[in-house]
C-alpha positions as CSV (number, residue, x, y, z in Angstrom):
1,M,-124.5,89.6,-95.6
2,I,-124.8,85.9,-94.8
3,K,-127.4,84.3,-97.1
4,I,-129.4,81.3,-95.8
5,L,-131.6,79.0,-97.8
6,V,-134.4,77.5,-95.6
7,V,-135.9,74.4,-97.2
8,D,-139.1,73.3,-95.4
9,D,-142.6,72.6,-96.6
10,E,-144.0,74.1,-93.4
11,P,-144.4,77.9,-93.9
12,D,-144.5,78.5,-90.2
13,I,-141.0,77.0,-89.8
14,Y,-139.6,79.1,-92.5
15,Q,-141.1,82.3,-91.1
16,L,-139.8,81.5,-87.6
17,I,-136.3,80.9,-88.9
18,K,-136.5,83.9,-91.2
19,R,-137.4,86.2,-88.2
20,F,-134.5,85.0,-86.1
21,A,-132.1,85.1,-89.0
22,E,-133.0,88.7,-89.9
23,H,-132.6,89.6,-86.2
24,D,-129.0,88.4,-86.4
25,G,-128.4,90.3,-89.6
26,Y,-128.7,87.4,-92.1
27,E,-130.9,87.1,-95.2
28,A,-133.2,84.1,-95.4
29,I,-134.7,82.7,-98.7
30,G,-137.3,80.0,-98.6
31,A,-137.9,76.8,-100.6
32,S,-140.8,74.4,-100.1
33,D,-139.1,71.2,-101.3
34,G,-135.8,69.6,-102.5
35,L,-136.4,70.3,-106.2
36,E,-136.9,74.0,-105.6
37,A,-133.8,74.1,-103.4
38,I,-131.7,72.5,-106.1
39,T,-132.9,75.1,-108.6
40,L,-132.2,78.0,-106.2
41,C,-128.7,76.7,-105.4
42,H,-127.9,76.4,-109.1
43,N,-128.8,80.1,-109.8
44,N,-127.8,81.7,-106.5
45,H,-125.1,81.8,-103.9
46,F,-125.9,80.7,-100.3
47,D,-123.6,80.5,-97.3
48,I,-125.6,77.7,-95.6
49,I,-128.7,75.6,-96.1
50,I,-131.1,74.6,-93.4
51,M,-132.8,71.6,-94.8
52,D,-135.9,69.6,-93.6
53,V,-135.9,65.9,-94.2
54,M,-139.5,65.0,-95.0
55,M,-140.8,67.0,-97.9
56,P,-143.0,66.4,-101.0
57,D,-141.4,65.7,-104.4
58,M,-137.9,65.3,-103.1
59,D,-136.7,64.6,-99.5
60,G,-133.9,66.4,-97.8
61,F,-131.4,63.6,-98.0
62,T,-131.7,63.3,-101.8
63,A,-131.6,67.1,-102.2
64,C,-128.4,67.3,-100.1
65,K,-126.6,64.7,-102.3
66,E,-127.7,66.5,-105.5
67,I,-126.6,70.0,-104.3
68,H,-123.2,68.7,-103.2
69,K,-122.6,67.3,-106.7
70,E,-122.4,71.0,-107.9
71,K,-121.6,73.2,-104.9
72,D,-119.8,72.9,-101.5
73,I,-122.4,74.5,-99.3
74,P,-122.7,73.5,-95.7
75,I,-126.0,72.0,-94.8
76,L,-127.8,71.9,-91.4
77,M,-130.4,69.1,-91.4
78,L,-133.7,69.9,-89.6
79,S,-136.0,67.0,-88.9
80,A,-138.7,65.6,-86.6
81,R,-136.9,62.2,-87.0
82,G,-134.3,61.9,-84.3
83,A,-133.4,58.2,-84.5
84,E,-129.8,57.2,-84.7
85,Y,-130.3,55.8,-88.2
86,D,-131.6,59.1,-89.5
87,K,-128.7,61.1,-88.0
88,L,-126.2,58.6,-89.4
89,L,-127.8,58.8,-92.9
90,G,-127.6,62.6,-92.7
91,F,-123.9,62.5,-92.0
92,E,-123.4,60.0,-94.7
93,V,-124.8,62.4,-97.3
94,G,-122.6,65.2,-96.1
95,V,-124.6,67.3,-93.7
96,D,-122.7,69.4,-91.2
97,D,-125.1,69.2,-88.4
98,Y,-128.4,67.6,-87.5
99,V,-131.1,69.3,-85.4
100,V,-134.2,67.6,-84.2
101,K,-137.6,69.3,-84.1
102,P,-138.9,71.0,-81.9
103,F,-135.9,73.2,-81.7
104,S,-134.7,76.4,-80.1
105,P,-134.4,79.1,-82.7
106,K,-131.6,80.8,-80.8
107,E,-129.7,77.6,-80.6
108,L,-130.3,77.0,-84.3
109,M,-128.9,80.4,-85.2
110,A,-125.9,79.8,-82.9
111,R,-125.1,76.6,-84.8
112,V,-125.6,78.4,-88.1
113,K,-123.1,81.1,-87.1
114,V,-120.5,78.5,-86.1
115,I,-120.9,76.4,-89.3
116,V,-120.6,79.5,-91.6
117,N,-117.6,80.9,-89.8
118,R,-115.8,77.5,-89.8
119,H,-116.6,77.0,-93.5
120,K,-115.2,80.5,-94.4
121,S,-112.0,80.0,-92.5
122,Q,-110.9,76.7,-94.1
123,D,-107.9,78.2,-95.9
124,R,-104.7,76.6,-94.7
125,T,-101.2,78.0,-95.0
126,Q,-99.9,74.5,-95.9
127,T,-101.2,73.5,-99.3
128,E,-100.3,69.8,-99.2
129,I,-99.9,67.3,-96.4
130,M,-98.3,63.9,-97.0
131,L,-98.6,61.0,-94.5
132,A,-97.2,57.8,-96.0
133,G,-99.8,57.0,-98.8
134,L,-102.3,59.6,-97.6
135,R,-102.2,62.9,-99.4
136,I,-104.3,65.9,-98.4
137,D,-104.7,68.8,-100.8
138,T,-105.8,71.6,-98.4
139,L,-106.5,74.2,-101.1
140,G,-108.9,71.9,-102.9
141,R,-110.0,70.0,-99.7
142,N,-109.2,66.8,-101.5
143,V,-107.9,63.6,-100.0
144,F,-106.0,60.8,-101.9
145,V,-105.5,57.3,-100.5
146,D,-102.6,55.6,-102.3
147,G,-103.1,57.9,-105.3
148,T,-106.9,57.5,-105.5
149,K,-109.2,60.3,-104.6
150,T,-111.6,59.5,-101.8
151,E,-114.8,61.5,-101.5
152,L,-115.1,63.0,-98.0
153,T,-118.0,65.0,-96.8
154,A,-117.2,68.5,-95.5
155,K,-117.5,67.3,-91.9
156,E,-115.3,64.2,-92.5
157,Y,-112.6,66.4,-94.0
158,D,-112.7,68.8,-91.0
159,L,-112.5,65.8,-88.7
160,L,-109.5,64.4,-90.6
161,M,-107.7,67.7,-90.5
162,Y,-108.3,68.0,-86.7
163,F,-106.8,64.6,-86.2
164,V,-103.8,65.5,-88.5
165,E,-103.2,68.8,-86.6
166,N,-103.3,66.9,-83.3
167,K,-101.4,63.8,-84.3
168,G,-100.3,61.6,-81.4
169,I,-102.5,63.5,-78.9
170,A,-105.3,61.7,-76.9
171,L,-108.5,63.5,-77.7
172,S,-111.8,63.1,-75.8
173,R,-115.1,63.1,-77.6
174,N,-116.0,66.4,-76.1
175,Q,-112.8,67.9,-77.3
176,I,-113.5,66.7,-80.8
177,L,-117.1,67.9,-80.7
178,N,-116.1,71.4,-79.6
179,A,-113.2,71.7,-82.1
180,V,-114.9,70.2,-85.2
181,W,-118.5,71.2,-84.6
182,G,-117.5,74.5,-82.8
183,Y,-119.8,74.6,-79.9
184,E,-120.8,72.7,-76.7
185,Y,-122.8,70.0,-78.4
186,Y,-126.4,69.6,-77.2
187,G,-127.0,65.9,-77.3
188,D,-125.3,62.6,-77.7
189,D,-121.5,62.4,-78.2
190,R,-122.0,59.3,-80.3
191,T,-122.1,61.9,-83.1
192,V,-118.3,61.6,-83.0
193,D,-118.4,57.8,-83.2
194,W,-120.7,57.9,-86.2
195,Q,-118.5,60.3,-88.1
196,I,-115.3,58.4,-87.2
197,K,-116.8,55.2,-88.5
198,L,-117.6,56.9,-91.8
199,L,-114.2,58.5,-92.0
200,R,-112.4,55.2,-91.3
201,N,-114.3,53.5,-94.0
202,K,-112.9,56.0,-96.5
203,L,-109.3,55.9,-95.4
204,G,-108.9,52.3,-96.6
205,T,-105.7,50.7,-95.4
206,Y,-105.0,53.7,-93.2
207,R,-108.2,53.3,-91.2
208,G,-106.2,51.9,-88.3
209,W,-104.5,55.3,-87.8
210,I,-107.6,56.5,-85.9
211,V,-107.1,54.6,-82.7
212,T,-109.9,54.1,-80.2
213,L,-108.8,54.9,-76.6
214,R,-111.3,53.0,-74.4
215,G,-112.8,55.3,-71.8
216,V,-111.1,58.3,-73.3
217,G,-111.8,59.0,-76.9
218,Y,-109.5,58.7,-79.9
219,K,-105.9,59.3,-81.1
220,F,-104.5,59.7,-84.6
221,E,-101.3,57.7,-85.0
222,A,-100.2,58.2,-88.6
223,E,-96.9,57.4,-90.3
224,S,-94.9,60.3,-91.6
């Protein structure tokens, strides 16, 4: 059974998500703040976390960073704050998705299903990929730039792998959204631009391999 940790200081939000989660055959556990979430993650296994941003004692962004220091658990951020800055900050700390309140519970659970399925199917038959000075360890989901490990979030890694698997192919933003996020994205396709900006910054001298195609999208032009 898929186990979900719902972190929100509003009991009504937790009960709403719990009801829809159980309807889909999932188990939902609640936490009222970031500190409680960290403790629960330390002592339990969760397949995904739905995390509110604004909470007492510890906010969702801080809790996300702390949890990812110990465990690779996908996180869907849930917040009333829908500004571009807030979404970008969420992606920088490693969230897989960002949903703005008020939200559709059915849409939320659809996103949860996609994220969990994608996270569970990350095993690759090729254990190592070498592209000039860029090395990708697919078993450990580690990326090395000229011999130095670069810390990618789960979504940045998925995005890089999608580019690698489609090297030399022009990709639209919608194609990238559907492939990496796994559904018809409800909202702004600038999500792709934000994630690519973050990924480029971590590729160092190889940032130029992700080429912007004006009016189209992006293309990955890497050296073998």
